[in-house]
N, C-alpha and C positions, 0 to 999 in steps of 0.2 A: 179878567185875565185871560188872554188868548195864548194858548200853547200850540205849537205845531210839532206833533210827534210823528217821527218817521219810523213806522213799525218794521220796515225792512233794513233799517240802518244797523251797522255793526256796533254803534254806540248804544249801550243799554238804555231802556226807557227811563229808569230812575235818574240816570246821568243827564239825559236830554232835558228832563223836567227841571232838575237842579240847575243846570247851565242856563236855561231860559229864565228862571226866576232871578238868578244873580245878574244876568244881562239886563233883565227888565228893571232891576233896582238901579244899575249903573246908568241906564239910558233915561231914567226918570219916568218910565212907564208904570212902575210901581213906586208909590210914595212911601216915605217913612211913616209907620203907623197904619198903613193900609191893611185892611183885612184880606186874607187869602181864603179861597174856598175851603170848606171842611174837607177832611181826608176822604170821607165817603162821597161828597159831592164832586170833588175833582176826579176821583176814580171813576165815578159814573159818567161824568162828562167826557172823559178820554176813552172809557171802555176798558179799564185795566183793573187789576186786583187792588183793593184798598191798602194792602200791606206794602205795595210798591210806593204809594204816595206817603204812607206813614214813614217809610224808610227815608224818603227825600226830606220830609219835614223835620225828622229827627237829626239828619245830617246838617241841614241848614241851621237848626237850633244850636247844635254843638259848635258850629263855626261862627255863631253870633249873628247870622243874617235875619233870623226870625225869632219871635218869642211865642211860646205856646201857653195859653191860659186854659185851664179846664173848662171854664164857663164861657169865655168869649171867643175861644178858638185860636187860630194862627194868624199872626200879623207880621208885617215887615217890622223889624226891630226899630222902634221910634228913636232909640238912642244909638243908632248904628254909627260906630266909629271904628271901622276895622284898622288894625295895626299891621305894620310891616315887620312881623316877627322873624327871628332866625329860622323857625320851623317853616313859616310860609315861604321864605326865600329859598330854602332847601327844596321844598316840594315844587316850587315854580321852576327852579333850575332843572329838576328831573323831567318835568313836563316839557320844558323847552328843548331838552336833549332829544327826546323822542320826536317832537314836532319838527325840529331842525333836521334830524336824521332823515325823516320821511320826505321832507321838502327837498333835501339834497339828493336823495335817491330818485326822486321823481323829476329831477332836472331843473329845479328852480335855481336861477342865478341868485347870488347873494343880494344884489340890488333889488330883485323882485321880492324876495323874502322880507327884506327890511322895509320895503315900500308897503307890503301888506300889513306888517306889524304897525307901522306908523299910521296907516289909514284907519285901522281898527282902533288904535289908541286915541286918535284924534276924534273919532266918533263919540267916545265917552267924554273926552275933555271938553267937547263943544256943549255938553249938557250942563256944565257948571254955570251957575248964574242965571239959569232959565227958570 
């Protein structure tokens, strides 16, 4: 698993790791049932505190993206079937409110913004059936 962490970014390191793992699953770069590095190994590879990686893995577990076994470690949930729950839709709407506000304030036209969303959505959609 190859992660690109930007230490100067305003996005916290734990969030960057979490985002990249979820994106890796969506793109098929991480297969269902695939083992992820141990907490200590990933922390050492990136050069961060292992508590940060532990936080990421626990959040991913709570959200159903990974399973954690004491003996075999962390793996992408082999039975992954995320649902579009009302809670998810509410959190998505909040995230989009912020993202849309920032895009608007930075001068993106509505067409540009929608084109970016469509481009990104299609990059995941194209992974189906591969």
